[in-house]
C-alpha positions in Angstrom: -32.5 114.0 166.8 -31.3 116.2 163.5 -31.5 119.9 163.6 -31.0 122.2 160.4 -29.1 125.1 160.8 -30.0 128.2 158.3 -27.1 130.6 158.2 -28.8 133.2 155.8 -32.2 133.0 157.8 -30.1 132.4 161.4 -32.6 130.0 162.4 -32.3 126.1 163.8 -35.5 123.8 163.5 -36.5 122.9 166.7 -37.3 119.3 167.7 -41.2 119.9 166.4 -39.9 121.1 163.0 -40.1 124.9 164.0 -37.9 127.5 162.8 -36.4 129.0 165.9 -34.3 132.0 165.8 -30.7 132.1 166.8 -31.4 135.1 168.9 -34.2 133.9 171.3 -33.7 132.0 174.2 -34.6 128.5 172.8 -32.3 128.9 169.8 -29.6 130.5 172.1 -29.6 127.6 174.3 -29.3 124.9 171.4 -26.3 126.8 170.2 -24.7 126.8 173.4 -25.5 123.1 173.8 -23.9 122.4 170.5 -20.8 124.4 171.3 -20.5 122.8 174.7 -20.3 119.5 173.3 -17.8 119.8 170.7 -15.4 122.2 172.9 -15.4 119.5 175.8 -14.5 116.6 173.1 -11.8 119.0 171.9 -10.7 119.6 175.4 -11.2 123.3 175.0 -11.3 124.0 178.8 -7.4 122.5 179.2 -5.6 125.4 177.3 -6.2 127.9 180.0 -4.1 129.1 183.1 -4.2 131.5 185.8 -1.4 133.2 187.4 0.9 130.6 185.6 -1.0 127.4 186.5 -3.3 125.2 184.3 -6.6 125.8 185.3 -9.1 123.0 183.7 -12.3 125.0 183.8 -14.5 127.1 181.1 -13.7 130.6 181.4 -17.2 131.0 182.1 -17.4 129.0 185.0 -14.8 131.0 186.3 -16.5 134.5 186.0 -19.4 132.3 188.0 -17.3 131.1 190.6 -15.9 134.5 191.2 -19.2 136.1 191.3 -20.5 133.8 193.9 -17.5 134.5 195.9 -17.8 138.2 195.8 -21.5 138.0 196.7 -20.7 135.5 199.7 -17.0 136.8 200.9 -16.2 133.7 202.3 -13.0 133.6 204.4 -12.3 129.9 203.9 -13.1 127.8 200.7 -12.8 124.2 200.9 -11.8 123.0 197.6 -11.6 119.0 196.8 -9.7 118.4 193.6 -6.4 120.0 192.8 -4.9 118.5 189.4 -2.2 121.3 188.4 -3.5 123.7 191.0 -4.8 126.7 188.8 -8.2 126.8 190.4 -6.4 126.6 193.9 -4.6 130.0 192.9 -7.6 131.2 191.2 -9.9 130.7 194.2 -7.2 132.3 196.6 -6.2 135.2 194.2 -10.2 136.2 194.4 -10.5 135.9 197.9 -7.6 138.1 198.6 -9.1 140.7 196.2 -12.3 140.6 197.9 -10.9 140.7 201.3 -8.6 143.8 200.3 -7.8 146.4 202.9 -10.3 144.4 205.5 -9.2 143.5 209.0 -8.3 139.7 208.6 -5.9 137.3 210.7 -2.7 136.7 209.0 -3.7 133.2 207.9 -6.9 134.4 206.5 -8.6 134.5 203.6 -7.5 131.3 202.8 -8.2 127.7 200.6 -7.9 124.4 202.0 -7.3 122.4 199.0 -7.8 118.3 199.2 -6.7 115.8 196.4 -6.1 112.1 196.6 -2.8 112.8 195.0 -0.6 116.0 194.9 2.2 115.0 192.5 5.7 116.2 193.7 5.9 118.6 190.5 2.6 120.2 190.9 3.3 120.6 194.8 6.6 122.3 194.2 5.0 124.6 191.7 2.3 125.5 194.2 4.3 125.4 197.4 6.5 128.2 195.5 3.8 130.3 194.0 3.1 133.9 195.1 -0.2 133.2 196.4 1.0 130.0 198.4 0.6 132.2 201.9 -3.2 132.2 201.4 -3.8 128.2 200.6 -3.2 124.7 202.4 -2.7 121.7 200.6 -4.3 118.4 202.1 -3.4 115.2 200.4 -6.0 112.2 201.1 -9.4 110.8 199.9 -11.5 113.7 200.0 -14.4 111.5 201.6 -12.1 109.7 203.8 -13.1 110.5 207.5 -9.6 111.5 208.9 -9.2 113.8 205.9 -12.6 115.3 206.5 -11.6 115.9 210.3 -8.2 117.3 209.1 -10.2 120.1 207.2 -12.8 120.6 210.0 -9.6 121.0 212.4 -8.3 124.1 210.1 -11.9 125.9 210.3 -12.7 128.6 213.1 -15.7 129.0 214.4 -16.2 132.4 213.2 -15.0 131.3 209.4 -17.5 132.2 206.6 -17.0 128.7 204.4 -17.8 128.1 201.1 -17.0 124.3 199.5 -16.2 123.5 195.9 -16.2 119.8 194.8 -14.3 118.9 192.0 -12.6 116.0 192.7 -14.0 112.4 191.3 -17.2 113.1 189.7 -19.1 109.6 190.2 -22.7 109.6 191.8 -21.3 107.8 195.0 -18.2 110.1 195.2 -20.0 113.3 195.0 -22.9 112.1 197.3 -20.4 111.1 200.0 -18.6 114.9 199.4 -22.1 116.5 199.9 -22.8 114.3 203.1 -19.2 115.3 204.2 -18.8 118.7 203.5 -22.3 120.1 203.5 -22.3 120.3 207.3 -19.0 122.4 206.9 -20.8 125.1 204.9 -21.9 128.4 206.7 -25.5 129.4 206.7 -26.0 131.6 203.7 -22.9 130.1 201.9 -22.7 127.5 199.3 -21.5 124.2 198.2 -20.6 123.9 194.8 -20.8 120.3 193.1 -18.8 121.0 189.5 -19.1 119.0 185.8 -22.9 118.1 186.2 -22.8 118.3 182.2 -21.6 114.8 182.1 -24.9 113.2 181.1 -25.1 115.4 178.1 -21.7 114.3 177.2 -22.3 110.4 177.7 -22.9 109.5 174.0 -20.0 111.7 172.6 -17.0 109.7 171.3 -15.0 110.2 174.5 -18.2 110.0 176.5 -19.0 106.7 178.8 -22.8 105.5 178.6 -22.8 105.1 182.3 -22.6 109.1 182.9 -26.4 109.1 182.0 -26.9 107.8 185.4 -23.6 108.2 187.4 -22.8 111.8 187.8 -22.6 114.5 189.9 -26.1 115.8 189.0 -27.5 112.7 190.3 -25.5 113.1 193.4 -27.2 116.7 193.8 -30.6 115.3 193.1 -30.3 112.7 195.9 -28.6 114.9 198.3 -31.3 117.8 198.2 -34.0 114.9 198.6 -32.1 113.9 201.6 -33.0 115.3 205.4 -29.2 116.9 205.0 -29.9 118.2 201.9 -33.3 120.2 203.0 -30.9 123.0 204.4 -29.8 123.9 200.6 -31.5 124.8 197.4 -30.3 125.3 194.3 -29.4 129.1 193.2 -31.5 130.3 190.3 -29.4 133.2 189.6 -27.0 130.9 187.7 -29.7 128.8 185.9 -29.2 131.2 182.7 -25.9 130.5 182.3 -25.6 128.4 179.2 -22.1 127.7 178.8 -21.2 126.1 181.8 -20.1 122.6 182.7 -21.9 123.0 186.0 -25.8 123.5 185.1 -27.6 123.6 188.7 -24.4 123.1 190.7 -24.5 125.6 192.9 -26.4 124.7 196.2 -27.1 127.8 198.8 -27.4 127.2 202.4 -30.6 128.6 204.2 -29.6 131.4 206.5 -31.7 129.5 209.1 
């Protein structure tokens, strides 16, 4: 597929040959898509830090997540995938800001962060971080039953639980996480499956052809068509976020 960009007329040729303005929805979506592909290939999201820790996310996705946290006001965020811990610190700091001045138990709000391996230097940096009082680190496979049970034991009956999945991104792994952690999500809260952009990256130099079928997007579709998934629906309020690695990844749990 070829597109021609006219920098004098501010247009792009659409698939059918029509000139499309950069400034309308179709043109802006095309420009955003190209930028996303180029930025992923260049590892653009790897250059950011949050309160001193590397956070491997697009700034636009961090803004989206903070908006979701502000809307739902969870007392606990269950997060799978830690890496260097920037997202753990980010989520904890947003929780603290959202609940500032509110009557909360001493150990709430809190992030429960799970990873199959927490490297010693990352653990040390996180456990000595000023936000460490607001998160708990759990090491183990996020889909392992004993790990899910450990997370469940850290929750209270009155917690408002938001879940963010950002560990392995294969269809099988994300589907397993959706099945395991979906039931922990409070009515009216959400489960977020990150990195659904993978099919669009499959044919880039650093992409993999199997991502066309093997991705969080496929897992979301599978989950929503299951009996357990009937309690959830894609949050349409984020559908227009053109610059995101997680299109359609916010799944709201129905109130009843």
